[in-house]
N, CA, C and O atoms as CSV, one atom per row, in Angstrom:
chain,resi,resn,atom,element,x,y,z
A,1,MET,N,N,-56.980,-101.584,55.457
A,1,MET,CA,C,-57.644,-102.847,54.737
A,1,MET,C,C,-56.875,-103.802,54.256
A,1,MET,O,O,-55.788,-103.593,53.717
A,2,VAL,N,N,-57.473,-105.079,54.447
A,2,VAL,CA,C,-56.995,-106.308,54.351
A,2,VAL,C,C,-57.843,-107.026,53.294
A,2,VAL,O,O,-58.955,-107.253,53.771
A,3,ILE,N,N,-57.742,-107.411,52.195
A,3,ILE,CA,C,-58.583,-108.122,51.940
A,3,ILE,C,C,-57.607,-109.589,51.324
A,3,ILE,O,O,-56.722,-109.524,50.470
A,4,SER,N,N,-58.063,-110.803,52.014
A,4,SER,CA,C,-57.502,-111.946,51.678
A,4,SER,C,C,-58.020,-113.349,51.465
A,4,SER,O,O,-59.056,-113.638,52.064
A,5,ASP,N,N,-57.387,-114.369,50.612
A,5,ASP,CA,C,-58.290,-115.483,50.591
A,5,ASP,C,C,-57.802,-116.412,51.989
A,5,ASP,O,O,-56.801,-116.186,52.670
A,6,MET,N,N,-58.661,-117.354,52.170
A,6,MET,CA,C,-58.425,-118.183,52.935
A,6,MET,C,C,-57.116,-119.220,52.619
A,6,MET,O,O,-56.649,-119.962,53.483
A,7,GLY,N,N,-56.603,-119.139,51.205
A,7,GLY,CA,C,-55.841,-120.312,50.690
A,7,GLY,C,C,-56.302,-121.354,50.519
A,7,GLY,O,O,-57.445,-121.578,50.919
A,8,PHE,N,N,-55.662,-122.185,49.962
A,8,PHE,CA,C,-55.786,-124.234,49.584
A,8,PHE,C,C,-56.211,-124.577,51.016
A,8,PHE,O,O,-57.417,-124.825,51.035
A,9,ARG,N,N,-55.698,-124.667,52.093
A,9,ARG,CA,C,-55.945,-124.846,53.314
A,9,ARG,C,C,-56.482,-123.970,54.050
A,9,ARG,O,O,-55.623,-123.130,54.317
A,10,ALA,N,N,-57.507,-123.712,54.544
A,10,ALA,CA,C,-58.152,-122.415,55.671
A,10,ALA,C,C,-57.067,-122.102,56.434
A,10,ALA,O,O,-56.671,-120.940,56.520
A,11,GLU,N,N,-56.333,-123.373,57.220
A,11,GLU,CA,C,-55.559,-122.979,58.717
A,11,GLU,C,C,-54.287,-121.963,58.105
A,11,GLU,O,O,-53.626,-121.119,58.710
A,12,GLU,N,N,-54.227,-122.365,56.767
A,12,GLU,CA,C,-53.082,-120.813,56.454
A,12,GLU,C,C,-53.299,-119.821,56.552
A,12,GLU,O,O,-52.576,-119.010,57.130
A,13,GLY,N,N,-54.747,-119.490,55.821
A,13,GLY,CA,C,-55.488,-118.130,55.917
A,13,GLY,C,C,-55.724,-117.887,57.494
A,13,GLY,O,O,-55.237,-116.949,58.126
A,14,ALA,N,N,-56.359,-118.657,57.895
A,14,ALA,CA,C,-56.118,-118.479,59.733
A,14,ALA,C,C,-54.838,-118.082,60.451
A,14,ALA,O,O,-54.684,-117.157,61.248
A,15,ASP,N,N,-54.070,-118.847,60.067
A,15,ASP,CA,C,-52.667,-118.591,60.182
A,15,ASP,C,C,-52.228,-116.820,60.251
A,15,ASP,O,O,-51.726,-116.240,61.214
A,16,PHE,N,N,-52.571,-116.280,59.017
A,16,PHE,CA,C,-52.507,-115.380,58.681
A,16,PHE,C,C,-53.098,-114.288,59.389
A,16,PHE,O,O,-52.471,-113.293,59.754
A,17,ILE,N,N,-54.274,-114.483,59.570
A,17,ILE,CA,C,-54.969,-113.503,60.222
A,17,ILE,C,C,-54.887,-113.221,61.482
A,17,ILE,O,O,-54.975,-112.072,61.916
A,18,ARG,N,N,-54.657,-114.555,62.401
A,18,ARG,CA,C,-54.263,-114.514,63.609
A,18,ARG,C,C,-52.679,-113.445,63.821
A,18,ARG,O,O,-52.363,-112.695,64.745
A,19,SER,N,N,-52.191,-113.683,62.956
A,19,SER,CA,C,-50.655,-112.856,63.137
A,19,SER,C,C,-51.000,-111.382,63.416
A,19,SER,O,O,-50.683,-110.664,64.365
A,20,ILE,N,N,-51.891,-111.086,62.095
A,20,ILE,CA,C,-52.485,-109.648,62.055
A,20,ILE,C,C,-53.130,-109.389,63.321
A,20,ILE,O,O,-52.646,-108.334,63.733
A,21,ARG,N,N,-53.976,-109.825,64.137
A,21,ARG,CA,C,-54.667,-110.028,65.309
A,21,ARG,C,C,-53.812,-109.822,66.401
A,21,ARG,O,O,-54.113,-109.093,67.347
A,22,ALA,N,N,-52.791,-110.419,66.308
A,22,ALA,CA,C,-51.565,-110.911,67.509
A,22,ALA,C,C,-50.886,-109.469,67.219
A,22,ALA,O,O,-50.106,-109.157,68.119
A,23,ASN,N,N,-50.985,-108.613,66.284
A,23,ASN,CA,C,-49.768,-107.139,66.484
A,23,ASN,C,C,-50.792,-105.888,67.328
A,23,ASN,O,O,-51.757,-105.302,66.837
A,24,PRO,N,N,-50.442,-105.787,68.186
A,24,PRO,CA,C,-51.287,-104.768,68.904
A,24,PRO,C,C,-51.611,-103.562,67.536
A,24,PRO,O,O,-52.774,-103.336,67.204
A,25,ARG,N,N,-50.674,-103.009,66.985
A,25,ARG,CA,C,-51.201,-101.753,65.939
A,25,ARG,C,C,-51.933,-102.160,64.752
A,25,ARG,O,O,-52.120,-101.342,63.851
A,26,LEU,N,N,-52.343,-103.297,64.674
A,26,LEU,CA,C,-52.870,-103.477,63.628
A,26,LEU,C,C,-54.401,-104.378,64.141
A,26,LEU,O,O,-54.957,-104.922,63.186
A,27,LYS,N,N,-54.941,-104.529,65.201
A,27,LYS,CA,C,-55.568,-105.272,65.659
A,27,LYS,C,C,-57.036,-104.453,65.481
A,27,LYS,O,O,-58.152,-104.928,65.692
A,28,THR,N,N,-56.728,-103.158,65.057
A,28,THR,CA,C,-58.469,-102.443,64.654
A,28,THR,C,C,-58.291,-102.594,62.791
A,28,THR,O,O,-59.195,-102.180,62.065
A,29,LEU,N,N,-57.150,-103.167,62.273
A,29,LEU,CA,C,-57.215,-103.403,60.956
A,29,LEU,C,C,-58.373,-104.101,60.487
A,29,LEU,O,O,-58.332,-105.321,60.649
A,30,PRO,N,N,-59.510,-103.574,59.884
A,30,PRO,CA,C,-60.139,-104.640,58.936
A,30,PRO,C,C,-59.728,-105.519,57.788
A,30,PRO,O,O,-59.322,-105.198,56.670
A,31,ILE,N,N,-59.933,-106.744,58.342
A,31,ILE,CA,C,-59.578,-108.203,57.445
A,31,ILE,C,C,-61.205,-108.569,56.943
A,31,ILE,O,O,-62.284,-108.861,57.460
A,32,ILE,N,N,-60.586,-108.335,55.523
A,32,ILE,CA,C,-62.018,-109.261,54.846
A,32,ILE,C,C,-61.822,-110.312,54.243
A,32,ILE,O,O,-60.771,-110.200,53.612
A,33,VAL,N,N,-62.319,-111.365,54.088
A,33,VAL,CA,C,-61.886,-112.970,53.171
A,33,VAL,C,C,-62.933,-112.950,52.263
A,33,VAL,O,O,-64.082,-112.513,52.333
A,34,LEU,N,N,-62.024,-113.757,51.017
A,34,LEU,CA,C,-62.637,-113.841,50.058
A,34,LEU,C,C,-62.551,-115.235,50.061
A,34,LEU,O,O,-61.587,-115.550,50.759
A,35,SER,N,N,-63.107,-116.198,49.610
A,35,SER,CA,C,-63.299,-117.399,49.782
A,35,SER,C,C,-63.604,-118.216,48.845
A,35,SER,O,O,-63.894,-117.530,47.865
A,36,GLY,N,N,-63.703,-119.372,48.595
A,36,GLY,CA,C,-64.049,-120.345,47.292
A,36,GLY,C,C,-64.804,-121.437,48.293
A,36,GLY,O,O,-65.474,-122.392,47.899
A,37,SER,N,N,-64.497,-121.013,49.932
A,37,SER,CA,C,-65.062,-122.257,50.715
A,37,SER,C,C,-66.493,-121.453,50.969
A,37,SER,O,O,-66.373,-120.241,50.791
A,38,PRO,N,N,-67.776,-121.877,51.338
A,38,PRO,CA,C,-69.211,-121.609,51.516
A,38,PRO,C,C,-68.856,-121.667,53.106
A,38,PRO,O,O,-69.356,-120.698,53.678
A,39,ASN,N,N,-68.092,-122.581,54.033
A,39,ASN,CA,C,-67.888,-121.898,55.543
A,39,ASN,C,C,-66.864,-120.924,56.076
A,39,ASN,O,O,-65.635,-120.905,56.013
A,40,PRO,N,N,-67.682,-120.188,56.576
A,40,PRO,CA,C,-67.099,-118.888,57.092
A,40,PRO,C,C,-66.355,-118.765,58.312
A,40,PRO,O,O,-65.635,-117.834,58.671
A,41,ARG,N,N,-66.709,-120.136,59.062
A,41,ARG,CA,C,-66.145,-120.023,60.526
A,41,ARG,C,C,-65.216,-119.889,60.343
A,41,ARG,O,O,-65.115,-118.672,60.189
A,42,PRO,N,N,-63.497,-120.685,60.122
A,42,PRO,CA,C,-62.679,-120.704,60.149
A,42,PRO,C,C,-61.775,-119.264,59.802
A,42,PRO,O,O,-60.605,-119.206,60.179
A,43,ALA,N,N,-62.341,-118.233,59.137
A,43,ALA,CA,C,-62.053,-116.816,59.244
A,43,ALA,C,C,-62.575,-116.080,60.220
A,43,ALA,O,O,-61.800,-115.284,60.751
A,44,TYR,N,N,-63.661,-116.122,60.603
A,44,TYR,CA,C,-64.476,-115.383,61.445
A,44,TYR,C,C,-63.755,-115.780,63.448
A,44,TYR,O,O,-63.624,-115.038,64.422
A,45,ALA,N,N,-63.464,-117.302,63.228
A,45,ALA,CA,C,-62.794,-117.556,64.260
A,45,ALA,C,C,-61.540,-117.055,64.475
A,45,ALA,O,O,-61.212,-116.832,65.640
A,46,ALA,N,N,-60.504,-116.755,63.277
A,46,ALA,CA,C,-59.400,-116.387,63.335
A,46,ALA,C,C,-59.426,-114.889,63.744
A,46,ALA,O,O,-58.349,-114.457,64.154
A,47,GLY,N,N,-60.499,-113.995,63.704
A,47,GLY,CA,C,-60.571,-112.602,63.667
A,47,GLY,C,C,-60.982,-111.785,62.400
A,47,GLY,O,O,-61.096,-110.564,62.508
A,48,ALA,N,N,-61.199,-112.374,61.259
A,48,ALA,CA,C,-61.627,-111.569,60.485
A,48,ALA,C,C,-62.971,-110.528,60.465
A,48,ALA,O,O,-63.582,-110.656,61.526
A,49,ASN,N,N,-63.500,-109.701,59.711
A,49,ASN,CA,C,-64.427,-108.923,59.827
A,49,ASN,C,C,-65.268,-109.160,58.960
A,49,ASN,O,O,-66.320,-108.688,59.391
A,50,ALA,N,N,-65.418,-109.560,58.100
A,50,ALA,CA,C,-66.029,-110.344,56.614
A,50,ALA,C,C,-65.846,-111.270,56.213
A,50,ALA,O,O,-64.763,-111.747,56.550
A,51,PHE,N,N,-66.631,-112.040,55.365
A,51,PHE,CA,C,-66.710,-113.017,54.795
A,51,PHE,C,C,-67.345,-113.048,53.414
A,51,PHE,O,O,-68.497,-112.622,53.334
A,52,VAL,N,N,-66.945,-113.347,52.681
A,52,VAL,CA,C,-67.560,-113.154,50.981
A,52,VAL,C,C,-67.268,-114.284,50.198
A,52,VAL,O,O,-66.294,-114.297,49.444
A,53,ALA,N,N,-68.138,-115.361,50.336
A,53,ALA,CA,C,-68.073,-116.631,49.179
A,53,ALA,C,C,-67.673,-116.148,47.966
A,53,ALA,O,O,-68.348,-115.219,47.521
A,54,LYS,N,N,-66.869,-116.487,47.400
A,54,LYS,CA,C,-66.504,-116.510,45.800
A,54,LYS,C,C,-67.615,-117.351,44.585
A,54,LYS,O,O,-67.500,-118.567,44.431
A,55,THR,N,N,-68.494,-116.674,43.912
A,55,THR,CA,C,-69.114,-117.619,42.739
A,55,THR,C,C,-68.750,-117.609,41.497
A,55,THR,O,O,-68.110,-116.847,40.773
A,56,ILE,N,N,-69.306,-118.647,41.388
A,56,ILE,CA,C,-68.804,-118.527,39.511
A,56,ILE,C,C,-69.396,-117.847,38.489
A,56,ILE,O,O,-69.067,-117.949,37.307
A,57,ASP,N,N,-70.235,-117.178,38.907
A,57,ASP,CA,C,-70.760,-116.122,38.371
A,57,ASP,C,C,-70.145,-115.383,38.645
A,57,ASP,O,O,-69.999,-115.046,39.820
A,58,VAL,N,N,-69.191,-114.529,37.075
A,58,VAL,CA,C,-68.090,-113.197,37.865
A,58,VAL,C,C,-69.151,-112.089,37.802
A,58,VAL,O,O,-68.717,-111.107,38.405
A,59,ASP,N,N,-70.243,-111.897,37.356
A,59,ASP,CA,C,-70.610,-110.432,37.423
A,59,ASP,C,C,-71.047,-110.585,38.645
A,59,ASP,O,O,-70.752,-109.585,39.300
A,60,SER,N,N,-71.697,-111.485,39.358
A,60,SER,CA,C,-72.570,-111.419,41.072
A,60,SER,C,C,-71.357,-111.492,41.412
A,60,SER,O,O,-71.502,-110.436,42.029
A,61,PHE,N,N,-69.780,-111.861,41.680
A,61,PHE,CA,C,-68.863,-111.655,42.652
A,61,PHE,C,C,-68.822,-110.047,42.161
A,61,PHE,O,O,-69.206,-109.239,43.008
A,62,PHE,N,N,-68.451,-109.597,41.051
A,62,PHE,CA,C,-67.852,-108.185,41.047
A,62,PHE,C,C,-69.459,-107.380,41.805
A,62,PHE,O,O,-69.405,-106.314,42.419
A,63,GLU,N,N,-70.077,-107.748,41.699
A,63,GLU,CA,C,-71.170,-106.982,42.400
A,63,GLU,C,C,-71.015,-107.271,44.058
A,63,GLU,O,O,-71.250,-106.455,44.949
A,64,LYS,N,N,-70.647,-108.376,44.183
A,64,LYS,CA,C,-69.878,-108.441,45.947
A,64,LYS,C,C,-69.184,-107.401,46.437
A,64,LYS,O,O,-69.293,-106.703,47.445
A,65,ILE,N,N,-68.216,-107.449,45.237
A,65,ILE,CA,C,-66.958,-106.935,45.767
A,65,ILE,C,C,-67.220,-105.136,45.694
A,65,ILE,O,O,-66.639,-104.340,46.431
A,66,ARG,N,N,-67.984,-104.854,44.885
A,66,ARG,CA,C,-68.490,-103.296,44.802
A,66,ARG,C,C,-69.076,-102.871,45.669
A,66,ARG,O,O,-68.853,-101.729,46.071
A,67,VAL,N,N,-70.253,-103.876,46.367
A,67,VAL,CA,C,-70.766,-103.899,47.585
A,67,VAL,C,C,-69.583,-103.067,48.877
A,67,VAL,O,O,-69.550,-102.091,49.627
A,68,LEU,N,N,-68.882,-104.063,48.528
A,68,LEU,CA,C,-68.251,-104.496,50.154
A,68,LEU,C,C,-67.142,-103.586,49.838
A,68,LEU,O,O,-66.656,-103.130,50.873
A,69,MET,N,N,-66.468,-103.087,48.569
A,69,MET,CA,C,-65.429,-101.787,48.884
A,69,MET,C,C,-67.030,-100.696,49.193
A,69,MET,O,O,-67.191,-100.445,50.388
A,70,HIS,N,N,-67.639,-100.361,48.653
A,70,HIS,CA,C,-68.684,-99.365,48.981
A,70,HIS,C,C,-69.054,-99.382,50.676
A,70,HIS,O,O,-69.292,-98.272,51.150
A,71,PHE,N,N,-69.101,-100.261,51.378
A,71,PHE,CA,C,-69.202,-100.386,52.794
A,71,PHE,C,C,-68.037,-100.204,53.437
A,71,PHE,O,O,-68.330,-100.009,54.616
A,72,TRP,N,N,-67.206,-100.174,53.334
A,72,TRP,CA,C,-66.163,-100.213,53.881
A,72,TRP,C,C,-65.054,-98.979,53.828
A,72,TRP,O,O,-64.257,-98.549,54.663
A,73,MET,N,N,-65.437,-98.529,52.172
A,73,MET,CA,C,-64.435,-97.300,52.111
A,73,MET,C,C,-65.450,-96.000,52.123
A,73,MET,O,O,-64.982,-94.864,52.206
A,74,GLU,N,N,-67.142,-96.281,52.016
A,74,GLU,CA,C,-67.879,-94.764,52.093
A,74,GLU,C,C,-68.868,-95.019,53.250
A,74,GLU,O,O,-69.490,-93.993,53.525
A,75,VAL,N,N,-69.186,-96.055,53.988
A,75,VAL,CA,C,-69.986,-96.440,54.924
A,75,VAL,C,C,-69.582,-96.040,56.213
A,75,VAL,O,O,-69.726,-95.098,56.992
A,76,VAL,N,N,-68.811,-97.534,56.096
A,76,VAL,CA,C,-68.255,-97.760,57.941
A,76,VAL,C,C,-67.117,-96.377,58.299
A,76,VAL,O,O,-66.464,-95.753,57.462
A,77,GLU,N,N,-67.139,-96.191,59.591
A,77,GLU,CA,C,-66.524,-95.250,60.161
A,77,GLU,C,C,-65.280,-95.898,60.659
A,77,GLU,O,O,-65.484,-96.344,61.788
A,78,LEU,N,N,-63.972,-96.136,60.208
A,78,LEU,CA,C,-63.163,-96.870,61.219
A,78,LEU,C,C,-62.288,-95.566,62.062
A,78,LEU,O,O,-62.453,-94.357,61.897
A,79,PRO,N,N,-61.480,-96.144,62.847
A,79,PRO,CA,C,-60.650,-95.423,63.797
A,79,PRO,C,C,-59.657,-94.601,62.949
A,79,PRO,O,O,-58.863,-95.214,62.235
A,80,ARG,N,N,-59.648,-93.343,62.979
A,80,ARG,CA,C,-58.471,-93.475,62.633
A,80,ARG,C,C,-57.102,-93.340,63.083
A,80,ARG,O,O,-56.932,-93.279,64.300
A,81,SER,N,N,-56.014,-93.277,62.256
A,81,SER,CA,C,-54.483,-93.729,63.007
A,81,SER,C,C,-53.942,-92.575,63.121
A,81,SER,O,O,-53.725,-91.672,62.313
A,82,SER,N,N,-53.678,-92.753,64.623
A,82,SER,CA,C,-52.961,-91.198,65.240
A,82,SER,C,C,-51.357,-91.192,65.293
A,82,SER,O,O,-50.645,-90.193,65.398
A,83,GLY,N,N,-50.928,-92.584,65.195
A,83,GLY,CA,C,-49.322,-93.032,65.333
A,83,GLY,C,C,-49.474,-93.401,66.514
A,83,GLY,O,O,-48.430,-94.004,66.767
A,84,THR,N,N,-50.175,-93.423,67.485
A,84,THR,CA,C,-49.714,-93.481,69.074
A,84,THR,C,C,-51.093,-94.253,69.373
A,84,THR,O,O,-52.199,-94.191,68.836
A,85,GLU,N,N,-50.568,-95.030,70.481
A,85,GLU,CA,C,-52.006,-96.185,71.178
A,85,GLU,C,C,-52.654,-95.199,72.181
A,85,GLU,O,O,-53.626,-95.549,72.849
């Protein structure tokens, strides 16, 4: 799993996500974006699986991260890496 910020310029984060998606071995790797921007479109357009807007309230932000980690680590069934395609 990759947890990434979109960066100061959304295009930097989008380029990073697209570079991961361009690699056939990484195309199913979950990508979660944390961003200070309320606009999720650039992240999803680049291939992100989830977008979480950062909040000023630290407790609220940490709760979002806790729920996010629970979902991706305990709820979702991801493809197992077989080492071959």
